[in-house]
C-alpha positions in Angstrom: 28.6 10.9 -3.1 28.0 11.3 -6.9 27.5 14.7 -8.6 23.8 13.9 -9.1 23.4 12.9 -5.4 25.2 16.0 -4.3 22.6 18.1 -6.1 19.7 16.7 -4.2 21.3 15.6 -0.9 22.4 17.7 2.0 26.1 18.5 2.5 28.1 16.1 4.6 30.1 18.7 6.6 28.1 18.1 9.8 26.0 15.3 11.3 23.1 15.7 13.7 23.4 13.6 16.9 20.5 14.8 19.1 17.4 17.0 18.6 15.6 18.7 21.4 12.3 19.7 19.8 9.7 21.9 21.5 6.3 22.3 19.8 3.5 24.6 21.0 0.2 23.7 19.3 -2.8 26.1 19.3 -5.9 24.2 18.0 -8.0 27.3 18.3 -5.8 29.4 16.0 -4.6 26.4 13.9 -1.0 27.4 14.2 2.1 26.1 16.0 5.4 27.6 17.2 8.6 25.6 17.6 12.1 25.6 19.0 14.6 23.1 17.7 18.0 22.7 19.5 20.2 20.4 17.4 23.5 19.1 18.6 26.0 18.5 15.7 29.2 16.7 15.1 31.4 18.7 12.7 32.8 16.3 10.1 34.6 18.9 7.9 35.8 22.4 8.4 32.8 24.6 7.4 31.6 28.1 7.5 27.9 27.2 6.7 25.2 24.9 7.8 22.6 23.6 5.4 19.5 21.8 6.6 15.9 21.1 5.6 13.1 23.4 6.5 9.8 24.1 4.7 6.5 25.8 5.2 7.8 27.7 8.2 8.9 31.2 9.2 12.0 31.5 11.3 12.1 34.1 14.0 15.6 33.5 15.5 18.6 31.3 14.5 21.8 30.9 16.5 24.8 28.7 16.4 26.9 27.8 19.4 30.4 26.5 18.8 31.9 24.4 21.5 35.6 24.8 20.4 35.2 28.5 19.8 33.2 29.0 23.0 31.0 31.5 21.1 27.3 31.9 20.1 26.5 33.5 16.8 23.1 35.0 16.1 22.8 34.3 12.4 19.1 35.0 11.6 20.1 37.8 9.1 22.6 35.5 7.4 20.2 32.7 6.6 19.0 32.1 3.0 16.2 29.8 2.0 15.7 27.7 -1.1 12.0 27.0 -1.2 12.1 24.5 -4.1 14.8 22.4 -2.5 13.2 23.0 1.0 16.5 24.0 2.5 17.9 26.7 4.7 21.6 27.7 4.7 23.2 29.6 7.6 26.4 31.5 6.8 28.7 31.6 9.8 31.1 34.3 10.9 33.5 31.8 12.2 34.6 28.5 10.8 33.5 25.3 12.6 36.5 23.0 12.7 36.5 19.3 11.9 36.1 17.1 15.0 34.4 19.8 17.1 30.8 20.0 18.3 28.2 22.7 17.6 24.6 23.5 18.5 22.0 25.0 16.2 19.0 26.7 17.6 16.0 27.6 15.4 12.9 29.3 16.6 10.1 29.3 14.1 6.3 29.3 13.5 3.9 27.9 11.0 0.2 27.4 10.2 -1.6 24.1 10.7 -3.3 23.0 7.5 -5.3 20.1 6.3 -2.6 19.0 3.8 -2.2 15.5 5.3 1.6 16.2 5.3 4.0 17.4 8.0 2.3 18.6 11.1 -1.4 19.0 10.1 -4.9 19.0 11.6 -7.7 16.6 11.1 -11.4 17.3 11.8 -14.3 15.4 13.3 -17.8 16.0 14.6 -18.4 15.9 18.4 -22.2 16.0 19.0 -22.7 18.2 16.0 -19.7 20.5 16.7 -16.7 20.5 14.4 -13.4 20.0 16.2 -9.8 19.6 15.3 -6.8 17.7 16.5 -3.2 17.4 15.1 -0.9 14.7 14.1 2.2 14.1 11.9 2.9 12.4 8.6 6.6 12.7 7.7 7.4 9.9 5.3 9.1 10.5 3.1 10.4 14.1 3.3 7.9 16.1 5.4 9.5 16.2 8.8 11.0 19.4 7.5 7.5 20.9 7.5 7.3 20.5 11.3 10.9 21.2 12.5 14.3 22.0 11.0 16.2 18.8 10.4 18.6 16.8 8.3 15.7 15.0 6.7 17.5 12.0 5.2 17.1 8.4 6.5 20.9 7.9 6.8 21.3 10.8 9.3 20.0 9.1 12.4 19.9 10.9 15.7 18.2 10.8 19.1 15.2 13.0 19.8 13.8 14.6 22.9 10.2 15.8 22.2 8.4 18.4 24.3 4.8 19.3 23.5 3.1 22.4 24.8 -0.7 22.4 24.6 -4.0 23.3 26.2 -4.8 21.5 29.5 -7.9 19.7 28.1 -6.0 17.8 25.4 -3.7 14.7 25.2 -0.2 14.8 23.9 1.4 11.8 22.2 4.9 11.1 20.8 7.2 8.2 20.0 8.2 7.6 23.6 6.3 7.6 26.9 5.7 10.9 28.7 8.1 11.5 31.7 6.3 14.6 33.0 3.3 16.7 32.4 3.1 20.1 34.2 1.8 23.6 34.0 4.0 26.1 32.1 5.0 27.8 35.4 5.8 24.5 37.2 7.9 23.2 34.3 10.4 26.0 34.8 11.5 25.7 31.1 12.6 29.1 29.9 12.6 27.9 26.3 8.9 27.2 26.6 8.2 30.7 27.9 9.8 32.2 24.8 7.1 30.5 22.6 4.4 32.4 24.4 5.9 35.9 23.9 3.6 38.1 26.0 0.6 35.7 26.1 -1.0 34.3 29.3 0.2 30.8 30.0 -2.8 29.9 32.2 -4.7 26.8 30.8 -1.6 25.5 29.0 0.6 22.5 29.9 4.0 21.0 29.0 4.4 17.3 28.3 8.0 16.0 28.1 8.8 12.6 26.6 11.7 10.2 27.0 14.6 10.4 24.6 14.4 8.1 21.7 17.0 5.6 20.4 18.9 6.7 17.3 16.3 7.0 14.5 15.6 8.7 11.2 13.5 11.9 10.9 10.7 10.4 8.9 9.5 8.1 11.8 9.4 10.9 14.4 5.8 11.5 15.4 3.7 13.6 17.7 0.0 14.5 18.1 -2.3 16.7 20.2 -6.0 16.4 20.7 -9.0 15.2 22.8 -8.0 11.5 22.4 -9.4 8.5 24.3 -7.7 5.2 24.4 -8.0 1.4 24.9 -5.2 -0.4 26.7 -3.6 -3.8 26.6 -0.1 -5.2 26.9 2.2 -8.1 25.9 5.0 -10.0 27.6 8.2 -10.2 25.7 9.2 -13.9 25.1 12.9 -12.9 25.1 13.2 -10.8 28.3 9.9 -11.4 30.1 9.2 -7.6 30.2 5.6 -6.4 30.0 5.0 -3.5 27.6 2.1 -1.2 27.4 0.0 -1.2 24.2 -2.6 1.5 23.5 -4.8 2.5 20.6 -6.0 6.1 20.6 -8.9 7.7 18.8 -11.5 10.4 19.3 -14.6 9.7 21.3 -16.7 8.9 18.3 -14.4 6.1 17.1 -12.8 4.5 20.1 -15.4 1.8 20.6 -14.4 0.4 17.2 -10.7 0.1 18.0 -10.5 -3.1 20.1 -9.8 -5.6 17.3 -6.8 -3.5 16.0 -5.4 -3.4 19.5 -5.8 -7.2 19.9 -4.0 -7.9 16.7 -1.0 -5.8 17.9 -0.8 -7.7 21.1 -0.9 -11.0 19.3 1.8 -10.3 16.7 4.5 -8.7 18.8 5.7 -11.8 20.6 5.9 -13.7 17.2 8.1 -11.0 15.7 10.5 -11.1 18.7 10.7 -14.9 18.5 11.3 -15.0 14.7 13.9 -12.2 14.6 15.4 -12.9 18.0 15.5 -9.2 18.6 13.3 -7.6 21.3 11.1 -4.6 20.6 13.3 -1.9 22.1 10.8 0.8 23.1 8.8 0.9 26.4 5.5 1.2 24.7 3.7 0.9 21.3 0.7 3.1 20.6 -1.6 3.4 17.6 -3.4 6.6 16.7 -6.5 6.5 14.4 -7.1 9.6 12.3 -10.1 10.8 10.4 -7.9 12.4 7.8 -4.8 10.5 6.6 -3.1 10.2 3.2 -1.5 6.8 3.3 -3.3 3.7 4.7 -1.0 3.8 7.8 2.4 4.9 9.0 5.0 3.0 11.0 6.2 5.9 13.3 8.4 4.2 16.0 6.3 3.8 19.1 3.3 5.7 17.6 1.8 4.1 14.6 -0.8 6.2 12.8 -3.4 5.4 10.2 -6.9 6.1 8.7 -10.1 4.8 10.1 -10.7 1.9 7.7 -7.2 0.7 8.4 -7.8 0.2 12.2 -11.5 0.4 13.0 -14.4 -2.1 12.8 -17.8 -2.2 14.5 -17.5 -5.2 16.8 -21.2 -6.0 16.3 -21.0 -5.7 12.5 -17.6 -7.0 11.6 -17.2 -8.3 8.0 -14.4 -10.6 7.1 -12.9 -8.1 4.6 -12.6 -5.4 7.2 -11.1 -7.8 9.7 -8.5 -9.0 7.3 -7.6 -5.5 6.2 -7.1 -4.3 9.8 -5.1 -7.3 10.8 -2.9 -7.1 7.8 -2.3 -3.4 8.2 -1.6 -3.6 11.9 0.8 -6.5 11.5 2.5 -4.8 8.5 3.1 -1.6 10.6 4.4 -3.6 13.5 6.9 -5.4 11.2 8.3 -2.0 10.4 9.3 -1.6 14.0 12.2 -3.9 13.0 12.4 -3.3 9.2 12.7 0.4 8.8 12.9 1.6 12.4 15.6 -0.5 14.1 17.3 -1.1 10.8 16.7 1.6 8.1 17.5 1.8 4.4 20.4 4.1 3.7 18.5 6.0 1.0 15.1 5.7 -0.6 16.4 3.5 -3.5 16.3 0.7 -0.9 12.7 1.5 0.2 11.9 -2.1 -0.8 13.9 -3.3 2.2 11.3 -1.7 4.4 8.1 -2.3 2.5 8.8 -5.7 0.9 9.7 -7.2 4.2 6.8 -5.6 6.1 4.5 -7.0 3.4 5.9 -10.5 3.5 6.4 -10.7 7.3 3.3 -8.7 8.3 0.7 -9.9 5.9 1.8 -13.5 5.4 4.4 -15.2 7.7 3.3 -13.6 11.0 -0.4 -13.2 10.2 -0.5 -16.9 9.3 0.6 -17.7 12.9 -2.5 -16.0 14.4 -5.1 -16.5 11.7 -4.2 -19.8 10.0 -7.8 -20.2 8.8 -7.4 -17.2 6.5 -5.1 -19.1 4.0 -2.8 -16.1 3.7 -0.1 -17.8 1.7 -2.5 -18.4 -1.1 -4.1 -14.9 -0.6 -0.6 -13.5 -1.0 -0.5 -14.6 -4.6 -3.9 -13.1 -5.4 -3.4 -9.9 -3.5 0.3 -9.1 -3.9 2.0 -11.2 -6.6 -0.7 -10.5 -9.2 -0.7 -6.8 -8.6 3.1 -6.7 -8.9 3.1 -8.9 -12.0 0.6 -6.6 -13.7 2.7 -3.4 -13.1 6.0 -5.0 -13.8 4.8 -6.3 -17.2 4.8 -2.8 -18.6 7.7 -1.5 -20.7 7.8 1.6 -18.4 8.1 -0.4 -15.2 11.1 0.1 -13.0 13.4 -2.1 -10.9 12.6 -2.8 -7.3 15.8 -0.9 -6.4 15.4 2.3 -8.4 17.6 5.3 -8.4 15.7 8.3 -6.8 18.1 11.1 -6.1 15.4 13.8 -6.3 12.9 14.0 -3.4 10.2 14.8 -5.9 10.4 11.3 -7.2 10.3 9.4 -4.0 6.5 9.4 -3.6 6.1 7.6 -7.0 8.0 4.5 -5.9 5.6 3.7 -3.0 4.0 1.3 -5.5 3.3 -2.4 -6.2 7.0 -2.9 -7.0 8.5 -1.6 -3.8 5.8 -3.4 -1.8 4.4 -6.4 -3.6 7.2 -7.4 -6.0 9.8 -7.0 -3.3 7.6 -9.2 -1.0 7.1 -11.7 -3.8 10.7 -12.2 -4.7 11.6 -12.5 -1.0 8.9 -15.1 -0.7 10.4 -16.9 -3.7 13.8 -16.8 -2.0 12.4 -18.1 1.3 10.9 -21.2 -0.4 14.0 -21.8 -2.5 16.3 -21.5 0.5 13.9 -22.9 3.1 11.8 -20.6 5.3 13.6 -21.5 8.5 17.0 -20.7 7.1 15.7 -17.6 5.4 14.4 -16.2 8.6 17.6 -17.1 10.4 19.5 -15.1 7.8 17.1 -12.2 8.3 17.8 -12.3 12.1 21.6 -12.2 11.4 21.0 -9.1 9.1 19.0 -7.3 11.8 21.5 -8.0 14.6 24.4 -6.7 12.5 22.6 -3.4 11.8 20.8 -2.5 15.0 20.0 1.2 15.1 21.9 1.6 11.9 21.3 1.8 8.1 21.7 -0.9 5.4 21.6 -1.7 1.7 20.5 -4.8 -0.2 23.9 -6.4 0.0 23.7 -6.4 3.8 20.6 -8.5 3.6 22.0 -10.9 1.1 25.1 -11.4 3.2 22.9 -12.3 6.2 20.9 -14.9 4.3 24.0 -16.3 2.6 25.6 -16.8 6.0 22.5 -18.8 7.2 22.0 -20.8 3.9 25.5 -21.2 2.4 23.9 -20.3 -1.0 25.2 -17.6 -3.4 22.4 -15.2 -2.6 23.8 -12.2 -4.5 24.1 -14.2 -7.7 20.5 -15.5 -7.3 18.8 -12.2 -6.3 20.7 -9.3 -7.9 18.8 -9.3 -11.2 15.5 -9.7 -9.5 16.2 -6.5 -7.5 18.2 -4.4 -9.9 16.7 -5.2 -13.3 13.3 -4.2 -14.7 10.6 -6.8 -15.4 10.4 -10.5 -15.0 10.4 -13.6 -17.3 7.7 -15.7 -19.0 8.8 -19.3 -18.9 7.9 -21.1 -22.1 7.7 -24.8 -21.6 7.4 -27.5 -24.3 7.4 -31.3 -24.1 10.3 -33.5 -25.4 10.7 -37.2 -25.6 12.6 -37.2 -22.3 10.9 -34.4 -20.4 10.5 -30.7 -20.9 12.3 -27.8 -22.6 12.3 -24.6 -20.7 13.1 -21.0 -22.0 13.0 -17.6 -20.3 12.2 -14.3 -22.0 11.1 -11.0 -20.6 7.4 -10.7 -20.4 5.6 -7.5 -21.6 1.9 -7.0 -21.6 2.1 -5.1 -24.9 3.4 -8.1 -26.8 6.6 -10.1 -27.4 9.7 -8.4 -26.1 12.2 -7.1 -28.6 15.8 -8.1 -28.5 16.7 -4.8 -26.9 14.2 -5.4 -24.1 15.1 -9.1 -23.7 18.7 -8.9 -22.4 18.3 -10.0 -18.8 18.9 -13.6 -17.7 17.3 -14.2 -14.3 18.2 -17.1 -12.0 14.8 -18.7 -11.9 13.8 -21.2 -9.2 11.4 -23.5 -11.2 9.6 -25.3 -8.4 8.7 -28.2 -10.6 5.8 -30.3 -9.5 6.0 -33.9 -10.9 4.8 -37.4 -10.2 7.2 -40.0 -8.9 7.3 -43.8 -9.6 4.8 -44.5 -6.8 2.3 -42.0 -8.2 3.0 -39.4 -5.5 3.2 -35.7 -6.2 6.6 -34.2 -5.3 8.1 -30.8 -5.8 11.7 -30.1 -6.8 12.4 -26.8 -5.1 16.1 -26.8 -6.1 15.7 -26.8 -9.9 17.2 -23.5 -11.1 17.2 -22.0 -14.6 20.4 -19.9 -14.9 20.6 -19.7 -18.7 18.3 -18.7 -21.5 17.2 -22.4 -22.1 17.5 -25.8 -20.5 16.0 -29.2 -20.5 14.6 -31.2 -17.5 13.8 -34.9 -17.3 10.4 -36.0 -16.1 7.5 -38.2 -17.2 5.2 -35.9 -19.1 2.5 -38.5 -19.2 1.9 -38.0 -15.4 0.7 -34.8 -13.8 3.3 -32.0 -13.8 3.5 -28.3 -13.5 6.0 -25.5 -13.2 6.0 -22.9 -10.4 4.3 -25.2 -7.9 2.4 -23.1 -5.3 2.9 -20.0 -7.6 5.8 -18.9 -5.4 8.0 -17.9 -8.3 7.7 -14.4 -9.7 7.0 -15.2 -13.3 4.4 -16.4 -15.8 4.4 -19.9 -17.4 3.4 -20.4 -21.0 2.3 -23.9 -21.8 1.3 -25.3 -25.2 -2.4 -25.3 -25.9 -2.6 -29.1 -25.5 -0.9 -28.9 -22.0 -3.0 -26.0 -21.0 -6.1 -28.0 -21.9 -4.9 -30.9 -19.7 -4.1 -28.5 -16.8 -7.5 -27.0 -17.2 -9.1 -30.4 -16.9 -6.9 -31.0 -13.8 -8.0 -27.7 -12.3 -11.7 -28.7 -12.8 -11.2 -32.2 -11.4 -12.9 -32.7 -8.0 -9.8 -34.7 -6.9 -7.2 -32.3 -8.4 -3.6 -32.8 -7.4 -3.2 -29.0 -7.9 -3.2 -26.8 -4.8 -5.5 -23.8 -4.6 -2.7 -21.4 -5.5 -1.7 -23.6 -8.4 -5.3 -23.5 -9.7 -5.7 -19.8 -9.4 -2.3 -19.1 -11.0 -3.2 -21.3 -14.0 -6.3 -19.2 -14.6 -4.4 -16.0 -14.2 -1.5 -16.9 -16.4 -3.8 -18.2 -19.2 -5.8 -14.9 -19.4 -2.8 -12.6 -19.0 -0.6 -14.4 -21.5 -3.6 -14.3 -23.9 -4.1 -10.5 -23.5 -0.4 -10.0 -24.4 -0.7 -12.0 -27.6 1.2 -15.1 -26.5 -1.9 -17.3 -26.5 -5.6 -17.2 -27.4 -8.1 -15.5 -25.1 -10.6 -18.3 -26.0 -8.3 -20.8 -24.3 -8.4 -18.9 -21.1 -12.2 -18.5 -21.3 -12.5 -22.3 -21.7 -10.4 -22.9 -18.6 -12.6 -20.5 -16.6 -15.9 -22.0 -18.0 -14.7 -25.4 -16.9 -14.6 -24.5 -13.2 -18.3 -25.1 -12.5 -17.5 -27.6 -9.7 -14.8 -25.5 -8.1 -15.5 -24.7 -4.4 -12.5 -22.6 -3.4 -12.9 -18.8 -3.0 -9.5 -17.8 -4.2 -9.8 -19.7 -7.5 -13.1 -17.9 -8.1 -11.6 -14.6 -7.1 -8.9 -15.1 -9.7 -11.4 -16.0 -12.3 -13.6 -13.1 -11.5 -10.6 -10.7 -11.6 -9.6 -12.0 -15.1 -13.2 -11.7 -16.4 -13.4 -8.2 -15.0 -10.2 -7.3 -17.0 -11.9 -8.6 -20.1 -15.1 -6.7 -19.3 -13.3 -3.4 -18.7 -11.5 -3.8 -22.0 -14.6 -4.9 -24.0 -17.0 -2.4 -22.3 -17.9 -0.7 -25.6 -18.2 -3.8 -27.7 -21.6 -5.0 -28.7 -22.5 -7.8 -28.1 -19.1 -8.5 -26.5 -19.8 -6.6 -23.3 -23.1 -8.3 -22.7 -21.5 -11.7 -23.5 -18.9 -11.3 -20.8 -21.6 -10.3 -18.3 -23.6 -13.4 -19.4 -20.6 -15.6 -18.6 -20.2 -13.9 -15.2 -23.9 -14.5 -14.4 -23.5 -18.1 -15.6 -20.7 -19.0 -13.3 -21.6 -16.9 -10.2 -25.4 -17.0 -10.0 -25.5 -20.8 -9.3 -23.1 -20.3 -6.5 -25.4 -17.7 -5.0 -28.3 -20.1 -5.2 -26.2 -22.8 -3.5 -24.8 -20.7 -0.7 -27.8 -18.2 -0.2 -27.6 -14.8 1.4 -27.2 -15.5 5.1 -23.9 -15.9 7.0 -24.3 -18.6 9.7 -22.3 -18.1 12.9 -19.2 -20.2 12.9 -19.1 -20.7 9.1 -15.9 -21.4 7.4 -14.1 -18.2 6.3 -13.7 -19.4 2.7 -17.4 -20.1 2.3 -18.3 -16.6 3.6 -15.8 -15.0 1.2 -17.1 -17.1 -1.7 -20.7 -16.1 -1.0 -19.7 -12.4 -0.9 -17.7 -12.7 -4.1 -20.5 -14.6 -5.9 -23.2 -12.1 -4.9 -21.2 -9.0 -5.8 -20.0 -10.5 -9.1 -23.5 -11.7 -10.1 -25.0 -8.3 -9.2 -22.3 -6.5 -11.2 -23.2 -8.7 -14.2 -26.9 -7.7 -13.9 -28.2 -10.9 -12.5 -32.0 -10.3 -12.1 -32.6 -12.4 -9.0 -29.5 -11.1 -7.1 -30.2 -7.5 -7.9 -33.8 -7.9 -6.9 -32.7 -9.2 -3.5 -30.1 -6.4 -2.9 -32.5 -3.7 -4.1 -35.1 -4.9 -1.6 -32.5 -4.5 1.2 -31.4 -1.1 -0.1 -35.0 0.2 -0.3 -35.5 -0.8 3.3 -32.3 1.0 4.2 -33.5 4.2 2.5 -36.9 4.0 4.2 -35.5 3.4 7.7 -32.0 4.8 7.7 -30.7 1.5 9.2 -28.7 -1.2 7.5 -28.9 -3.7 10.4 -31.0 -6.0 8.2 -28.1 -6.3 5.7 -25.3 -8.8 6.4 -22.1 -6.8 7.1 -20.2 -8.6 4.3 -22.9 -7.4 1.8 -23.1 -3.8 2.7 -20.9 -2.7 -0.1 -22.7 -4.8 -2.8 -26.1 -3.7 -1.5 -25.1 0.0 -1.6 -23.6 -0.2 -5.0 -26.7 -2.0 -6.4 -28.9 0.8 -4.9 -26.7 3.4 -6.4 -26.6 1.8 -9.9 -30.3 1.3 -10.2 -31.6 4.3 -8.2 -32.0 8.0 -8.7 -31.7 11.1 -6.6 -33.4 9.7 -3.6 -31.0 6.8 -3.5 -28.0 9.0 -4.2 -29.0 11.3 -1.3 -29.2 8.3 1.0 -25.8 7.1 0.1 -24.3 10.6 0.5 -25.9 10.7 4.0 -24.3 7.3 4.7 -21.0 8.8 3.8 -21.3 12.0 5.7 -22.9 10.5 8.8 -21.3 7.1 8.9 -22.4 4.2 11.1 -18.9 2.7 10.8 -16.0 2.9 8.4 -17.4 0.1 6.2 -20.7 1.9 5.6 -18.9 5.2 5.0 -16.6 3.8 2.4 -19.4 1.9 0.7 -21.6 5.0 0.6 -19.0 7.0 -1.3 -18.1 4.3 -3.7 -21.8 3.4 -4.4 -23.0 7.0 -5.1 -20.3 7.1 -7.9 -21.8 4.1 -9.6 -25.1 5.9 -10.5 -26.3 5.6 -14.1 -27.9 9.1 -14.0 -25.6 11.6 -16.0 -26.7 14.5 -13.7 -25.8 12.5 -10.6 -22.5 11.4 -12.1 -21.7 15.1 -12.4 -22.8 15.7 -8.9 -20.5 13.0 -7.7 -17.6 14.4 -9.6 -18.2 17.9 -8.3 -17.9 16.7 -4.7 -14.2 16.6 -5.3 -14.1 20.3 -5.9 -16.2 21.2 -2.9 -16.9 18.9 0.0 -14.8 15.7 0.1 -11.8 15.4 2.4 -8.6 15.2 0.6 -8.0 11.6 1.7 -11.1 10.4 -0.1 -10.7 12.0 -3.5 -9.0 8.9 -5.0 -12.1 6.8 -4.2 -14.2 8.9 -6.6 -11.6 8.5 -9.3 -11.6 4.7 -9.1 -15.4 4.4 -8.7 -16.5 6.8 -11.5 -13.6 5.6 -13.5 -15.0 2.0 -13.5 -18.6 3.3 -14.2 -19.3 2.3 -17.8 -22.2 4.7 -17.9 -19.7 7.5 -17.2 -17.3 6.1 -19.7 -14.5 8.5 -20.4 -16.1 11.3 -18.3 -13.8 10.7 -15.3 -10.7 11.4 -17.4 -12.3 14.4 -19.0 -13.1 15.8 -15.6 -9.6 15.1 -14.3 -7.9 16.9 -17.1 -10.3 19.9 -17.0 -9.6 20.3 -13.3 -6.0 19.1 -13.3 -4.3 22.1 -11.8 -6.9 22.6 -9.0 -6.9 18.9 -8.0 -3.1 18.6 -8.1 -2.7 21.7 -5.9 -5.1 20.3 -3.4 -3.1 17.1 -3.0 0.4 18.5 -3.5 2.9 16.4 -1.5 0.7 13.4 -1.1 0.5 10.1 -2.9 -2.8 10.8 -4.6 -2.0 12.2 -8.0 -0.8 8.8 -9.2 -4.1 7.3 -7.9 -6.0 9.9 -9.9 -4.3 9.0 -13.1 -4.8 5.2 -12.6 -8.5 5.6 -11.7 -9.4 8.0 -14.4 -7.9 5.7 -17.1 -9.5 2.5 -15.9 -11.7 2.2 -19.0 -9.5 3.8 -21.6 -8.8 1.3 -24.3 -7.8 2.9 -27.6 -4.8 4.5 -29.2 -6.8 7.7 -29.5 -7.2 7.7 -25.7 -3.4 7.4 -25.3 -2.7 10.1 -27.8 -5.2 12.5 -26.1 -3.5 11.9 -22.8 0.0 12.5 -24.3 -1.2 15.7 -25.9 -2.6 17.1 -22.6 0.7 16.5 -20.8 3.0 17.5 -23.7 3.8 21.0 -22.4 3.2 20.4 -18.7 5.6 19.7 -15.9 5.3 15.9 -15.3 8.1 15.5 -12.9 5.8 14.3 -10.1 4.2 11.7 -12.4 7.2 10.8 -14.4 6.8 7.1 -13.6 3.0 6.7 -13.5 2.3 8.6 -16.7 4.2 6.2 -19.0 2.8 3.3 -17.1 -0.7 4.6 -17.7 -0.1 5.0 -21.4 1.4 1.5 -21.6 -1.7 0.1 -19.9 -4.1 1.9 -22.3 -2.1 0.7 -25.4 -2.0 -2.8 -24.0 -5.8 -2.9 -23.8 -6.1 -1.5 -27.3 -3.8 -4.1 -28.7 -5.6 -6.9 -26.8 -9.0 -5.8 -28.1 -7.8 -5.5 -31.7 -6.0 -8.8 -31.6 -8.6 -10.9 -29.8 -11.9 -9.3 -30.9 -12.8 -12.1 -33.4 -11.4 -14.9 -31.2 -13.6 -13.8 -28.3 -16.6 -13.3 -30.4 -16.4 -16.7 -31.9 -15.9 -18.4 -28.6 -19.0 -16.7 -27.2 -21.1 -17.6 -30.2 -20.3 -21.3 -29.6 -20.7 -20.9 -25.8 -24.2 -19.4 -26.1 -25.4 -22.2 -28.2 -24.7 -24.8 -25.5 -25.4 -22.8 -22.3 -28.6 -21.5 -20.8 -28.2 -17.7 -20.3 -29.1 -16.5 -16.8 -31.7 -13.8 -16.8 -30.5 -10.2 -16.5 -32.3 -7.1 -15.2 
């Protein structure tokens, strides 16, 4: 262990092998008492024990030494480091190497609504406010619930015992083996937790012992839960395992779809990995209050309502896809993260990258092939990762995080989406079947153990006979990615790689990395057939490649490579024509990546924005949802940068109306039963985009629906896929009456879709007083988990402009204190800066943080500043180019009416 690691990591003098944890939960007093009995192996002679403990008061600590045959009561000899969240027990006698010891800690703590550790969530039961408890330990919050060695490498087995009131349900990672009254249990340790209190009306639930596991995936919960039940049959052993989804009574009727997805994906994971799910059951618990989207606790997955619930009678495709993707992602973690766990958080990507690729693409495609998830992966994951990784302040996928304070910041698009994207690139280059065989080898060699990146590469290398470390090391360990510049030669093409930065051309200092780049070259053979060379590899700065440039060709076929491609203006024009062709040889993913690359490369100064606009404007005959989604995303980027320009802002909206309103007329507003998923998604996108661009006819339709909703309190007349667009339109063009209706929809939700839409929509009001009212909700009434939604919603409200950032900075200390320990501060900064587009904006932000502690935003703050400056440079560089293009465009196009 390095000197730096030793500063932040626990001493290695002992190792926990088994925890016996007893937790007594009092939902009425909102407090809990605990007793932890921890069996230790002594690895070095030591006279002290240091472990993690936070937000708790100890009442008794003792250490029993097997070899000394003594028990030492050491409560008075225990010191606490609150900042490091550690306790150190000084021992009277030395524990000798090779011996065994047992640490007992009795403690107590308050239940809070912090969303971290062991916390409480609230809900309404027939107008009465009630609480229940659950855990959220990732990454370093198990120490808030019980004393532990809270590091992923230090795996141990766990026996959990929960003490609660009779009328509640107890849940944990493993199945319950007994449930008895306090008296009948005969457990003296439990009696100690009651002191002199009456034990009548209380019960003890004991759970089976877990396999070896890391502390961050331990879980337990207590409350008045209901459940739905299913099962699946293992294709490997034939065993049938119980599957349940738990929720409170107000939510349980919306949980069936999430349960069904879990039952469908589990057999596929077992077949692909050739490793059976090892636990006797797999539950899911849906929580009203939850920080992350979901959490992969082994045997007891947890998550927020919009991650798992959908009204079966009002299911919209977006909600179904989100729930299926989330559930499958978390199930993937039962293998990646739980059976095999990263050794330290610098390898977080091994967990999250694989769960994203396997859960949201490879396995999901097996149960919902009609969703076109391989193409969606590029739009949803690759694009997000490329955007973040293009910043000078990006970080490698595998990033050094010795300090626990920094761990929360790396739960970002690089650990999830970039990791998934480069693994996807590797799977196509090596062949998916061989890639998955290598993954299976890796898992089998590290069952119930820990791993690092090299272990994965070795498994895949064994299956493929390729030099995987040489291919992948720079993609994982180096910052950024390349832009591949391609020019035509008499015999083919010349290819060059340089690091891509969204702030402009990379300097020599920033351009040192040479990646091994799979080129995936699409070309046309002698018979006129399109073929793809998946083996072409760029291993140097430059190379040439022979092909007939007079026939259709393209780099990065299928957009499976993690890079951008810069073509000459003439070749981009030809590709644009091919994109627009009704009989295009380009796949959906190829078409959407051409649109994306064109605009992103233009915004960085490597091409002209007018060229990208021409490509988008040529797509009038395009029928594929994902191509239009990419086009809409890129036009939205332009709109959010040009929002103060006059007439530039109106011009962008005119283009949006021009391309999307005709699609609305063609597809209409109804969703016929049995309709193709792509058509439904395109209709939803077109209506929301046209409405956002002030289309008079679309807004009139949505306002009519919203007015009926306000008058009746029911949204049953609104197609489920258009709830959000309708609510937002009502909020934008309404006043206090409409705002109040949206707030009611949020506070008294019909379902998670309506609740989420209500909060987002009330933040889109154009009324300055109502904007302030929306902002002040964050200081008064909103649950912690929903604060970030206000930041992104008001942050994108051009009427509010810079007000979101002003409010954030004015209330910075109070807001940060409220969300301390959660992931939300980084979301706040991103949302509040969504419209900032000038050097002055960047300087003001720097000035605010100049003398403040920025350790918990040390990654996101520089990234935010880079984003603001990139927008400012794009605007300055392309203002005239964009203006001239729109002047020409307006002369030859009829402008759709606006409201």
